[in-house]
All heavy atoms as a GROMACS GRO file, in nm:
protein
  569
    1MET      N    1   3.528  -3.144  -1.360
    1MET     CA    2   3.425  -3.051  -1.320
    1MET      C    3   3.327  -3.123  -1.228
    1MET      O    4   3.285  -3.234  -1.255
    1MET     CB    5   3.355  -2.996  -1.444
    1MET     CG    6   3.245  -2.900  -1.412
    1MET     SD    7   3.178  -2.835  -1.566
    1MET     CE    8   3.164  -2.668  -1.516
    2ARG      N    9   3.289  -3.059  -1.123
    2ARG     CA   10   3.201  -3.119  -1.023
    2ARG      C   11   3.055  -3.108  -1.068
    2ARG      O   12   3.008  -3.003  -1.110
    2ARG     CB   13   3.220  -3.046  -0.892
    2ARG     CG   14   3.148  -3.108  -0.779
    2ARG     CD   15   3.187  -3.037  -0.653
    2ARG     NE   16   3.091  -3.075  -0.552
    2ARG     CZ   17   3.084  -3.020  -0.435
    2ARG    NH1   18   3.165  -2.925  -0.404
    2ARG    NH2   19   2.995  -3.060  -0.348
    3ALA      N   20   2.984  -3.218  -1.055
    3ALA     CA   21   2.842  -3.220  -1.092
    3ALA      C   22   2.761  -3.145  -0.988
    3ALA      O   23   2.797  -3.141  -0.871
    3ALA     CB   24   2.792  -3.363  -1.104
    4GLU      N   25   2.650  -3.087  -1.030
    4GLU     CA   26   2.563  -3.018  -0.936
    4GLU      C   27   2.497  -3.118  -0.845
    4GLU      O   28   2.469  -3.231  -0.883
    4GLU     CB   29   2.459  -2.936  -1.012
    4GLU     CG   30   2.522  -2.824  -1.089
    4GLU     CD   31   2.430  -2.705  -1.101
    4GLU    OE1   32   2.334  -2.696  -1.024
    4GLU    OE2   33   2.456  -2.624  -1.188
    5ARG      N   34   2.470  -3.075  -0.722
    5ARG     CA   35   2.407  -3.163  -0.624
    5ARG      C   36   2.258  -3.172  -0.648
    5ARG      O   37   2.193  -3.073  -0.672
    5ARG     CB   38   2.432  -3.111  -0.484
    5ARG     CG   39   2.580  -3.098  -0.452
    5ARG     CD   40   2.597  -3.072  -0.310
    5ARG     NE   41   2.630  -3.203  -0.257
    5ARG     CZ   42   2.667  -3.224  -0.134
    5ARG    NH1   43   2.672  -3.128  -0.050
    5ARG    NH2   44   2.698  -3.345  -0.093
    6GLY      N   45   2.206  -3.290  -0.638
    6GLY     CA   46   2.062  -3.312  -0.651
    6GLY      C   47   1.998  -3.331  -0.516
    6GLY      O   48   2.066  -3.338  -0.414
    7GLN      N   49   1.868  -3.343  -0.513
    7GLN     CA   50   1.797  -3.360  -0.387
    7GLN      C   51   1.836  -3.487  -0.316
    7GLN      O   52   1.842  -3.491  -0.195
    7GLN     CB   53   1.646  -3.361  -0.412
    7GLN     CG   54   1.588  -3.224  -0.430
    7GLN     CD   55   1.438  -3.231  -0.442
    7GLN    OE1   56   1.387  -3.310  -0.520
    7GLN    NE2   57   1.370  -3.151  -0.365
    8GLY      N   58   1.864  -3.591  -0.388
    8GLY     CA   59   1.900  -3.718  -0.326
    8GLY      C   60   2.030  -3.713  -0.249
    8GLY      O   61   2.054  -3.794  -0.161
    9ASP      N   62   2.115  -3.616  -0.279
    9ASP     CA   63   2.244  -3.606  -0.212
    9ASP      C   64   2.228  -3.580  -0.062
    9ASP      O   65   2.311  -3.622   0.016
    9ASP     CB   66   2.329  -3.496  -0.273
    9ASP     CG   67   2.373  -3.530  -0.414
    9ASP    OD1   68   2.378  -3.650  -0.447
    9ASP    OD2   69   2.402  -3.437  -0.491
   10ALA      N   70   2.123  -3.510  -0.022
   10ALA     CA   71   2.104  -3.479   0.119
   10ALA      C   72   2.088  -3.606   0.200
   10ALA      O   73   2.132  -3.613   0.315
   10ALA     CB   74   1.983  -3.389   0.137
   11ARG      N   75   2.027  -3.708   0.142
   11ARG     CA   76   2.008  -3.834   0.215
   11ARG      C   77   2.138  -3.910   0.231
   11ARG      O   78   2.151  -3.992   0.320
   11ARG     CB   79   1.905  -3.920   0.143
   11ARG     CG   80   1.765  -3.869   0.167
   11ARG     CD   81   1.664  -3.959   0.103
   11ARG     NE   82   1.594  -3.873   0.009
   11ARG     CZ   83   1.557  -3.906  -0.112
   11ARG    NH1   84   1.578  -4.026  -0.157
   11ARG    NH2   85   1.497  -3.819  -0.190
   12ARG      N   86   2.234  -3.885   0.145
   12ARG     CA   87   2.363  -3.954   0.153
   12ARG      C   88   2.467  -3.874   0.232
   12ARG      O   89   2.577  -3.920   0.254
   12ARG     CB   90   2.414  -3.982   0.013
   12ARG     CG   91   2.331  -4.083  -0.062
   12ARG     CD   92   2.398  -4.125  -0.191
   12ARG     NE   93   2.420  -4.012  -0.280
   12ARG     CZ   94   2.339  -3.974  -0.377
   12ARG    NH1   95   2.227  -4.040  -0.397
   12ARG    NH2   96   2.367  -3.872  -0.455
   13ALA      N   97   2.434  -3.751   0.271
   13ALA     CA   98   2.529  -3.666   0.343
   13ALA      C   99   2.557  -3.724   0.481
   13ALA      O  100   2.469  -3.781   0.544
   13ALA     CB  101   2.473  -3.525   0.356
   14PRO      N  102   2.680  -3.709   0.528
   14PRO     CA  103   2.711  -3.756   0.664
   14PRO      C  104   2.620  -3.687   0.766
   14PRO      O  105   2.583  -3.571   0.749
   14PRO     CB  106   2.856  -3.713   0.684
   14PRO     CG  107   2.910  -3.694   0.547
   14PRO     CD  108   2.795  -3.653   0.460
   15ALA      N  109   2.585  -3.758   0.871
   15ALA     CA  110   2.493  -3.706   0.972
   15ALA      C  111   2.544  -3.576   1.035
   15ALA      O  112   2.466  -3.493   1.078
   15ALA     CB  113   2.468  -3.811   1.079
   16GLY      N  114   2.673  -3.558   1.041
   16GLY     CA  115   2.730  -3.439   1.104
   16GLY      C  116   2.707  -3.311   1.027
   16GLY      O  117   2.710  -3.203   1.084
   17ARG      N  118   2.681  -3.320   0.898
   17ARG     CA  119   2.663  -3.198   0.819
   17ARG      C  120   2.541  -3.118   0.862
   17ARG      O  121   2.551  -2.999   0.883
   17ARG     CB  122   2.657  -3.230   0.671
   17ARG     CG  123   2.794  -3.252   0.613
   17ARG     CD  124   2.788  -3.248   0.463
   17ARG     NE  125   2.919  -3.282   0.412
   17ARG     CZ  126   2.941  -3.334   0.295
   17ARG    NH1  127   2.840  -3.359   0.215
   17ARG    NH2  128   3.063  -3.361   0.255
   18PRO      N  129   2.424  -3.182   0.874
   18PRO     CA  130   2.308  -3.103   0.919
   18PRO      C  131   2.329  -3.047   1.060
   18PRO      O  132   2.295  -2.932   1.086
   18PRO     CB  133   2.192  -3.203   0.917
   18PRO     CG  134   2.234  -3.307   0.819
   18PRO     CD  135   2.383  -3.316   0.833
   19ALA      N  136   2.387  -3.125   1.149
   19ALA     CA  137   2.411  -3.077   1.284
   19ALA      C  138   2.511  -2.962   1.283
   19ALA      O  139   2.493  -2.862   1.354
   19ALA     CB  140   2.463  -3.191   1.372
   20GLY      N  141   2.613  -2.973   1.201
   20GLY     CA  142   2.711  -2.865   1.188
   20GLY      C  143   2.650  -2.739   1.132
   20GLY      O  144   2.679  -2.628   1.178
   21TYR      N  145   2.562  -2.755   1.034
   21TYR     CA  146   2.493  -2.640   0.976
   21TYR      C  147   2.408  -2.571   1.082
   21TYR      O  148   2.410  -2.448   1.094
   21TYR     CB  149   2.405  -2.682   0.857
   21TYR     CG  150   2.314  -2.571   0.812
   21TYR    CD1  151   2.364  -2.467   0.735
   21TYR    CD2  152   2.180  -2.569   0.849
   21TYR    CE1  153   2.281  -2.362   0.696
   21TYR    CE2  154   2.097  -2.466   0.811
   21TYR     CZ  155   2.149  -2.362   0.734
   21TYR     OH  156   2.066  -2.259   0.696
   22LEU      N  157   2.333  -2.649   1.159
   22LEU     CA  158   2.248  -2.591   1.262
   22LEU      C  159   2.331  -2.520   1.368
   22LEU      O  160   2.294  -2.413   1.417
   22LEU     CB  161   2.159  -2.698   1.326
   22LEU     CG  162   2.056  -2.761   1.232
   22LEU    CD1  163   1.987  -2.878   1.302
   22LEU    CD2  164   1.956  -2.659   1.183
   23HIS      N  165   2.443  -2.578   1.404
   23HIS     CA  166   2.532  -2.514   1.501
   23HIS      C  167   2.584  -2.382   1.446
   23HIS      O  168   2.584  -2.280   1.517
   23HIS     CB  169   2.649  -2.609   1.535
   23HIS     CG  170   2.745  -2.549   1.631
   23HIS    ND1  171   2.854  -2.474   1.590
   23HIS    CD2  172   2.748  -2.550   1.766
   23HIS    CE1  173   2.920  -2.433   1.696
   23HIS    NE2  174   2.859  -2.478   1.803
   24ASP      N  175   2.630  -2.383   1.322
   24ASP     CA  176   2.681  -2.261   1.260
   24ASP      C  177   2.572  -2.154   1.248
   24ASP      O  178   2.598  -2.035   1.270
   24ASP     CB  179   2.739  -2.290   1.122
   24ASP     CG  180   2.866  -2.373   1.128
   24ASP    OD1  181   2.924  -2.390   1.239
   24ASP    OD2  182   2.908  -2.424   1.022
   25LEU      N  183   2.451  -2.195   1.213
   25LEU     CA  184   2.339  -2.102   1.203
   25LEU      C  185   2.310  -2.039   1.339
   25LEU      O  186   2.292  -1.918   1.350
   25LEU     CB  187   2.216  -2.173   1.149
   25LEU     CG  188   2.088  -2.089   1.141
   25LEU    CD1  189   2.106  -1.970   1.047
   25LEU    CD2  190   1.971  -2.175   1.096
   26ALA      N  191   2.304  -2.121   1.443
   26ALA     CA  192   2.278  -2.069   1.577
   26ALA      C  193   2.388  -1.974   1.621
   26ALA      O  194   2.360  -1.868   1.680
   26ALA     CB  195   2.263  -2.184   1.676
   27ALA      N  196   2.512  -2.007   1.592
   27ALA     CA  197   2.624  -1.920   1.629
   27ALA      C  198   2.618  -1.788   1.554
   27ALA      O  199   2.639  -1.680   1.613
   27ALA     CB  200   2.757  -1.992   1.602
   28ALA      N  201   2.589  -1.793   1.424
   28ALA     CA  202   2.580  -1.670   1.345
   28ALA      C  203   2.464  -1.583   1.393
   28ALA      O  204   2.477  -1.461   1.403
   28ALA     CB  205   2.563  -1.704   1.197
   29PHE      N  206   2.352  -1.645   1.425
   29PHE     CA  207   2.238  -1.567   1.473
   29PHE      C  208   2.269  -1.504   1.609
   29PHE      O  209   2.229  -1.392   1.637
   29PHE     CB  210   2.111  -1.651   1.482
   29PHE     CG  211   1.993  -1.567   1.522
   29PHE    CD1  212   1.932  -1.484   1.430
   29PHE    CD2  213   1.947  -1.568   1.653
   29PHE    CE1  214   1.826  -1.403   1.468
   29PHE    CE2  215   1.841  -1.489   1.691
   29PHE     CZ  216   1.780  -1.406   1.599
   30SER      N  217   2.341  -1.576   1.692
   30SER     CA  218   2.380  -1.522   1.823
   30SER      C  219   2.463  -1.395   1.806
   30SER      O  220   2.442  -1.295   1.877
   30SER     CB  221   2.456  -1.627   1.903
   30SER     OG  222   2.494  -1.576   2.028
   31VAL      N  223   2.556  -1.398   1.713
   31VAL     CA  224   2.639  -1.279   1.686
   31VAL      C  225   2.550  -1.166   1.634
   31VAL      O  226   2.562  -1.051   1.678
   31VAL     CB  227   2.751  -1.312   1.584
   31VAL    CG1  228   2.822  -1.185   1.538
   31VAL    CG2  229   2.850  -1.410   1.646
   32PHE      N  230   2.460  -1.197   1.541
   32PHE     CA  231   2.367  -1.098   1.488
   32PHE      C  232   2.287  -1.035   1.601
   32PHE      O  233   2.273  -0.914   1.610
   32PHE     CB  234   2.274  -1.164   1.385
   32PHE     CG  235   2.151  -1.084   1.354
   32PHE    CD1  236   2.158  -0.975   1.269
   32PHE    CD2  237   2.029  -1.117   1.411
   32PHE    CE1  238   2.045  -0.900   1.242
   32PHE    CE2  239   1.915  -1.044   1.384
   32PHE     CZ  240   1.923  -0.934   1.299
   33TRP      N  241   2.233  -1.118   1.691
   33TRP     CA  242   2.149  -1.070   1.800
   33TRP      C  243   2.226  -0.976   1.892
   33TRP      O  244   2.173  -0.877   1.941
   33TRP     CB  245   2.093  -1.189   1.878
   33TRP     CG  246   1.993  -1.150   1.980
   33TRP    CD1  247   2.014  -1.133   2.115
   33TRP    CD2  248   1.855  -1.122   1.959
   33TRP    NE1  249   1.897  -1.096   2.177
   33TRP    CE2  250   1.797  -1.089   2.083
   33TRP    CE3  251   1.773  -1.123   1.845
   33TRP    CZ2  252   1.664  -1.057   2.098
   33TRP    CZ3  253   1.640  -1.091   1.861
   33TRP    CH2  254   1.586  -1.057   1.985
   34GLU      N  255   2.352  -1.008   1.917
   34GLU     CA  256   2.435  -0.924   2.004
   34GLU      C  257   2.472  -0.791   1.937
   34GLU      O  258   2.481  -0.689   2.004
   34GLU     CB  259   2.563  -0.999   2.043
   34GLU     CG  260   2.540  -1.115   2.137
   34GLU     CD  261   2.490  -1.071   2.273
   34GLU    OE1  262   2.536  -0.967   2.324
   34GLU    OE2  263   2.402  -1.140   2.328
   35ARG      N  264   2.495  -0.792   1.809
   35ARG     CA  265   2.545  -0.673   1.738
   35ARG      C  266   2.437  -0.583   1.678
   35ARG      O  267   2.463  -0.466   1.653
   35ARG     CB  268   2.640  -0.715   1.626
   35ARG     CG  269   2.767  -0.777   1.679
   35ARG     CD  270   2.861  -0.809   1.568
   35ARG     NE  271   2.980  -0.874   1.619
   35ARG     CZ  272   3.072  -0.927   1.544
   35ARG    NH1  273   3.062  -0.924   1.413
   35ARG    NH2  274   3.177  -0.984   1.599
   36CYS      N  275   2.321  -0.638   1.652
   36CYS     CA  276   2.216  -0.563   1.584
   36CYS      C  277   2.093  -0.551   1.673
   36CYS      O  278   2.023  -0.650   1.694
   36CYS     CB  279   2.177  -0.632   1.453
   36CYS     SG  280   2.313  -0.650   1.338
   37PRO      N  281   2.066  -0.431   1.723
   37PRO     CA  282   1.946  -0.417   1.806
   37PRO      C  283   1.822  -0.454   1.726
   37PRO      O  284   1.807  -0.411   1.612
   37PRO     CB  285   1.943  -0.269   1.844
   37PRO     CG  286   2.060  -0.205   1.779
   37PRO     CD  287   2.136  -0.307   1.702
   38VAL      N  288   1.740  -0.536   1.783
   38VAL     CA  289   1.619  -0.579   1.714
   38VAL      C  290   1.499  -0.499   1.763
   38VAL      O  291   1.435  -0.428   1.687
   38VAL     CB  292   1.596  -0.730   1.732
   38VAL    CG1  293   1.465  -0.774   1.671
   38VAL    CG2  294   1.712  -0.809   1.670
   39LEU      N  295   1.472  -0.507   1.890
   39LEU     CA  296   1.352  -0.442   1.944
   39LEU      C  297   1.365  -0.291   1.951
   39LEU      O  298   1.264  -0.221   1.950
   39LEU     CB  299   1.319  -0.500   2.081
   39LEU     CG  300   1.292  -0.651   2.081
   39LEU    CD1  301   1.265  -0.700   2.223
   39LEU    CD2  302   1.177  -0.685   1.989
   40ARG      N  303   1.487  -0.238   1.956
   40ARG     CA  304   1.508  -0.094   1.962
   40ARG      C  305   1.529  -0.030   1.826
   40ARG      O  306   1.550   0.090   1.816
   40ARG     CB  307   1.628  -0.062   2.052
   40ARG     CG  308   1.603  -0.096   2.199
   40ARG     CD  309   1.725  -0.071   2.283
   40ARG     NE  310   1.820  -0.180   2.256
   40ARG     CZ  311   1.951  -0.165   2.249
   40ARG    NH1  312   2.006  -0.049   2.269
   40ARG    NH2  313   2.028  -0.269   2.224
   41ALA      N  314   1.526  -0.109   1.721
   41ALA     CA  315   1.550  -0.058   1.586
   41ALA      C  316   1.428   0.018   1.533
   41ALA      O  317   1.318   0.006   1.587
   41ALA     CB  318   1.584  -0.173   1.492
   42GLU      N  319   1.450   0.096   1.428
   42GLU     CA  320   1.340   0.167   1.361
   42GLU      C  321   1.237   0.063   1.316
   42GLU      O  322   1.272  -0.052   1.289
   42GLU     CB  323   1.394   0.244   1.241
   42GLU     CG  324   1.488   0.357   1.278
   42GLU     CD  325   1.419   0.466   1.357
   42GLU    OE1  326   1.303   0.499   1.325
   42GLU    OE2  327   1.480   0.516   1.453
   43PRO      N  328   1.110   0.101   1.305
   43PRO     CA  329   1.004   0.004   1.276
   43PRO      C  330   1.028  -0.085   1.153
   43PRO      O  331   1.008  -0.206   1.162
   43PRO     CB  332   0.880   0.092   1.256
   43PRO     CG  333   0.907   0.211   1.341
   43PRO     CD  334   1.055   0.234   1.330
   44ASP      N  335   1.074  -0.029   1.041
   44ASP     CA  336   1.096  -0.113   0.923
   44ASP      C  337   1.214  -0.207   0.942
   44ASP      O  338   1.209  -0.323   0.901
   44ASP     CB  339   1.113  -0.028   0.796
   44ASP     CG  340   1.227   0.072   0.806
   44ASP    OD1  341   1.263   0.112   0.919
   44ASP    OD2  342   1.279   0.113   0.700
   45VAL      N  343   1.318  -0.160   1.008
   45VAL     CA  344   1.435  -0.245   1.036
   45VAL      C  345   1.397  -0.351   1.137
   45VAL      O  346   1.433  -0.468   1.124
   45VAL     CB  347   1.554  -0.159   1.085
   45VAL    CG1  348   1.671  -0.247   1.129
   45VAL    CG2  349   1.597  -0.062   0.977
   46ARG      N  350   1.321  -0.311   1.240
   46ARG     CA  351   1.276  -0.406   1.342
   46ARG      C  352   1.194  -0.518   1.278
   46ARG      O  353   1.215  -0.637   1.307
   46ARG     CB  354   1.193  -0.336   1.449
   46ARG     CG  355   1.142  -0.432   1.555
   46ARG     CD  356   1.066  -0.363   1.670
   46ARG     NE  357   0.968  -0.268   1.623
   46ARG     CZ  358   0.967  -0.138   1.658
   46ARG    NH1  359   1.058  -0.091   1.742
   46ARG    NH2  360   0.874  -0.058   1.612
   47ALA      N  361   1.104  -0.482   1.188
   47ALA     CA  362   1.022  -0.584   1.121
   47ALA      C  363   1.108  -0.682   1.042
   47ALA      O  364   1.086  -0.803   1.047
   47ALA     CB  365   0.920  -0.517   1.030
   48ALA      N  366   1.208  -0.630   0.971
   48ALA     CA  367   1.296  -0.718   0.894
   48ALA      C  368   1.377  -0.809   0.985
   48ALA      O  369   1.392  -0.928   0.959
   48ALA     CB  370   1.389  -0.634   0.806
   49ARG      N  371   1.428  -0.753   1.093
   49ARG     CA  372   1.509  -0.833   1.186
   49ARG      C  373   1.424  -0.937   1.260
   49ARG      O  374   1.470  -1.048   1.286
   49ARG     CB  375   1.582  -0.742   1.284
   49ARG     CG  376   1.692  -0.662   1.213
   49ARG     CD  377   1.762  -0.566   1.304
   49ARG     NE  378   1.866  -0.494   1.230
   49ARG     CZ  379   1.938  -0.396   1.278
   49ARG    NH1  380   1.920  -0.356   1.403
   49ARG    NH2  381   2.029  -0.336   1.204
   50LEU      N  382   1.301  -0.900   1.294
   50LEU     CA  383   1.212  -0.998   1.357
   50LEU      C  384   1.178  -1.110   1.258
   50LEU      O  385   1.165  -1.226   1.297
   50LEU     CB  386   1.085  -0.931   1.409
   50LEU     CG  387   1.104  -0.848   1.536
   50LEU    CD1  388   0.976  -0.770   1.566
   50LEU    CD2  389   1.142  -0.935   1.653
   51GLY      N  390   1.163  -1.074   1.131
   51GLY     CA  391   1.140  -1.177   1.029
   51GLY      C  392   1.258  -1.272   1.018
   51GLY      O  393   1.241  -1.394   1.008
   52LEU      N  394   1.379  -1.216   1.023
   52LEU     CA  395   1.500  -1.299   1.019
   52LEU      C  396   1.505  -1.390   1.142
   52LEU      O  397   1.536  -1.509   1.131
   52LEU     CB  398   1.625  -1.212   1.012
   52LEU     CG  399   1.758  -1.285   1.013
   52LEU    CD1  400   1.772  -1.376   0.892
   52LEU    CD2  401   1.873  -1.185   1.018
   53ALA      N  402   1.470  -1.335   1.258
   53ALA     CA  403   1.470  -1.415   1.380
   53ALA      C  404   1.369  -1.529   1.370
   53ALA      O  405   1.397  -1.643   1.410
   53ALA     CB  406   1.439  -1.327   1.501
   54ASP      N  407   1.251  -1.499   1.316
   54ASP     CA  408   1.149  -1.602   1.301
   54ASP      C  409   1.194  -1.713   1.206
   54ASP      O  410   1.179  -1.832   1.236
   54ASP     CB  411   1.019  -1.538   1.251
   54ASP     CG  412   0.909  -1.641   1.232
   54ASP    OD1  413   0.874  -1.709   1.332
   54ASP    OD2  414   0.858  -1.654   1.120
   55LEU      N  415   1.249  -1.674   1.094
   55LEU     CA  416   1.295  -1.775   0.997
   55LEU      C  417   1.410  -1.859   1.054
   55LEU      O  418   1.416  -1.980   1.032
   55LEU     CB  419   1.338  -1.709   0.867
   55LEU     CG  420   1.224  -1.652   0.784
   55LEU    CD1  421   1.280  -1.571   0.666
   55LEU    CD2  422   1.134  -1.761   0.734
   56THR      N  423   1.498  -1.794   1.129
   56THR     CA  424   1.608  -1.868   1.192
   56THR      C  425   1.554  -1.968   1.293
   56THR      O  426   1.596  -2.084   1.295
   56THR     CB  427   1.707  -1.771   1.260
   56THR    OG1  428   1.757  -1.680   1.161
   56THR    CG2  429   1.823  -1.845   1.323
   57ALA      N  430   1.458  -1.924   1.375
   57ALA     CA  431   1.399  -2.014   1.475
   57ALA      C  432   1.331  -2.132   1.407
   57ALA      O  433   1.346  -2.247   1.451
   57ALA     CB  434   1.300  -1.938   1.562
   58ARG      N  435   1.257  -2.105   1.301
   58ARG     CA  436   1.188  -2.214   1.232
   58ARG      C  437   1.287  -2.311   1.167
   58ARG      O  438   1.266  -2.433   1.169
   58ARG     CB  439   1.092  -2.157   1.128
   58ARG     CG  440   0.969  -2.097   1.194
   58ARG     CD  441   0.859  -2.075   1.095
   58ARG     NE  442   0.879  -1.949   1.024
   58ARG     CZ  443   0.818  -1.917   0.912
   58ARG    NH1  444   0.735  -2.001   0.854
   58ARG    NH2  445   0.838  -1.800   0.856
   59THR      N  446   1.394  -2.257   1.110
   59THR     CA  447   1.496  -2.343   1.049
   59THR      C  448   1.562  -2.432   1.155
   59THR      O  449   1.580  -2.552   1.134
   59THR     CB  450   1.602  -2.259   0.976
   59THR    OG1  451   1.537  -2.181   0.876
   59THR    CG2  452   1.709  -2.346   0.913
   60LEU      N  453   1.597  -2.372   1.268
   60LEU     CA  454   1.658  -2.450   1.376
   60LEU      C  455   1.562  -2.556   1.429
   60LEU      O  456   1.600  -2.671   1.451
   60LEU     CB  457   1.705  -2.358   1.489
   60LEU     CG  458   1.824  -2.269   1.456
   60LEU    CD1  459   1.844  -2.164   1.565
   60LEU    CD2  460   1.949  -2.352   1.437
   61HIS      N  461   1.437  -2.518   1.448
   61HIS     CA  462   1.338  -2.612   1.499
   61HIS      C  463   1.318  -2.729   1.402
   61HIS      O  464   1.318  -2.846   1.443
   61HIS     CB  465   1.205  -2.540   1.523
   61HIS     CG  466   1.104  -2.625   1.591
   61HIS    ND1  467   1.018  -2.708   1.521
   61HIS    CD2  468   1.075  -2.642   1.722
   61HIS    CE1  469   0.942  -2.771   1.606
   61HIS    NE2  470   0.974  -2.734   1.728
   62THR      N  471   1.302  -2.697   1.274
   62THR     CA  472   1.282  -2.802   1.174
   62THR      C  473   1.404  -2.893   1.164
   62THR      O  474   1.392  -3.016   1.161
   62THR     CB  475   1.251  -2.740   1.037
   62THR    OG1  476   1.132  -2.662   1.048
   62THR    CG2  477   1.233  -2.847   0.930
   63GLY      N  478   1.522  -2.832   1.160
   63GLY     CA  479   1.645  -2.911   1.150
   63GLY      C  480   1.665  -3.002   1.268
   63GLY      O  481   1.700  -3.119   1.254
   64MET      N  482   1.641  -2.949   1.388
   64MET     CA  483   1.656  -3.032   1.507
   64MET      C  484   1.553  -3.144   1.508
   64MET      O  485   1.584  -3.257   1.546
   64MET     CB  486   1.645  -2.945   1.632
   64MET     CG  487   1.764  -2.852   1.649
   64MET     SD  488   1.746  -2.737   1.785
   64MET     CE  489   1.761  -2.848   1.925
   65SER      N  490   1.432  -3.114   1.464
   65SER     CA  491   1.328  -3.216   1.457
   65SER      C  492   1.368  -3.328   1.361
   65SER      O  493   1.350  -3.446   1.391
   65SER     CB  494   1.196  -3.152   1.412
   65SER     OG  495   1.097  -3.248   1.399
   66LEU      N  496   1.424  -3.292   1.247
   66LEU     CA  497   1.469  -3.392   1.150
   66LEU      C  498   1.580  -3.480   1.207
   66LEU      O  499   1.593  -3.596   1.169
   66LEU     CB  500   1.516  -3.325   1.022
   66LEU     CG  501   1.406  -3.261   0.937
   66LEU    CD1  502   1.468  -3.178   0.825
   66LEU    CD2  503   1.313  -3.368   0.880
   67LEU      N  504   1.658  -3.423   1.298
   67LEU     CA  505   1.766  -3.500   1.361
   67LEU      C  506   1.718  -3.577   1.484
   67LEU      O  507   1.795  -3.645   1.550
   67LEU     CB  508   1.881  -3.407   1.400
   67LEU     CG  509   1.957  -3.344   1.284
   67LEU    CD1  510   2.058  -3.242   1.336
   67LEU    CD2  511   2.027  -3.451   1.201
   68GLY      N  512   1.589  -3.560   1.517
   68GLY     CA  513   1.535  -3.631   1.633
   68GLY      C  514   1.566  -3.562   1.764
   68GLY      O  515   1.559  -3.625   1.871
   69ILE      N  516   1.596  -3.433   1.759
   69ILE     CA  517   1.627  -3.357   1.879
   69ILE      C  518   1.506  -3.269   1.913
   69ILE      O  519   1.457  -3.197   1.827
   69ILE     CB  520   1.751  -3.268   1.857
   69ILE    CG1  521   1.872  -3.353   1.819
   69ILE    CG2  522   1.780  -3.182   1.980
   69ILE    CD1  523   1.989  -3.275   1.768
   70GLU      N  524   1.461  -3.277   2.035
   70GLU     CA  525   1.347  -3.195   2.077
   70GLU      C  526   1.396  -3.053   2.104
   70GLU      O  527   1.484  -3.030   2.186
   70GLU     CB  528   1.285  -3.254   2.202
   70GLU     CG  529   1.144  -3.209   2.225
   70GLU     CD  530   1.076  -3.289   2.334
   70GLU    OE1  531   1.096  -3.411   2.338
   70GLU    OE2  532   1.005  -3.227   2.412
   71ALA      N  533   1.339  -2.958   2.033
   71ALA     CA  534   1.378  -2.818   2.046
   71ALA      C  535   1.288  -2.749   2.147
   71ALA      O  536   1.166  -2.772   2.148
   71ALA     CB  537   1.370  -2.748   1.911
   72PRO      N  538   1.345  -2.661   2.229
   72PRO     CA  539   1.261  -2.585   2.322
   72PRO      C  540   1.175  -2.485   2.246
   72PRO      O  541   1.213  -2.439   2.138
   72PRO     CB  542   1.362  -2.514   2.413
   72PRO     CG  543   1.486  -2.505   2.329
   72PRO     CD  544   1.486  -2.627   2.241
   73ASP      N  545   1.060  -2.450   2.301
   73ASP     CA  546   0.974  -2.350   2.238
   73ASP      C  547   1.034  -2.210   2.253
   73ASP      O  548   1.018  -2.125   2.168
   73ASP     CB  549   0.834  -2.351   2.299
   73ASP     CG  550   0.758  -2.477   2.261
   73ASP    OD1  551   0.783  -2.530   2.150
   73ASP    OD2  552   0.675  -2.523   2.341
   74GLU      N  553   1.102  -2.186   2.365
   74GLU     CA  554   1.164  -2.056   2.391
   74GLU      C  555   1.300  -2.078   2.458
   74GLU      O  556   1.322  -2.178   2.523
   74GLU     CB  557   1.076  -1.972   2.486
   74GLU     CG  558   0.945  -1.930   2.426
   74GLU     CD  559   0.866  -1.842   2.521
   74GLU    OE1  560   0.928  -1.779   2.609
   74GLU    OE2  561   0.744  -1.839   2.508
   75ILE      N  562   1.383  -1.977   2.440
   75ILE     CA  563   1.514  -1.980   2.507
   75ILE      C  564   1.526  -1.856   2.590
   75ILE      O  565   1.486  -1.751   2.555
   75ILE     CB  566   1.628  -1.987   2.404
   75ILE    CG1  567   1.621  -2.116   2.328
   75ILE    CG2  568   1.762  -1.973   2.473
   75ILE    CD1  569   1.727  -2.135   2.224
   0.00000   0.00000   0.00000
């Protein structure tokens, strides 16, 4: 049986894992952005989608910063 991962495991993870995660996140968000209208959606849906976009941007920015990659403010 596999033991649960602890916080210390992240420091021992291969460097490619965080980069791979960020790449996958960016790719998934790109698909979401293409398939789901954000600005043209109903107000409650638009608010939720803008929240998702904000959280995705912050996650990408933080992850890239941790990897020593300078992230652009806008794309």
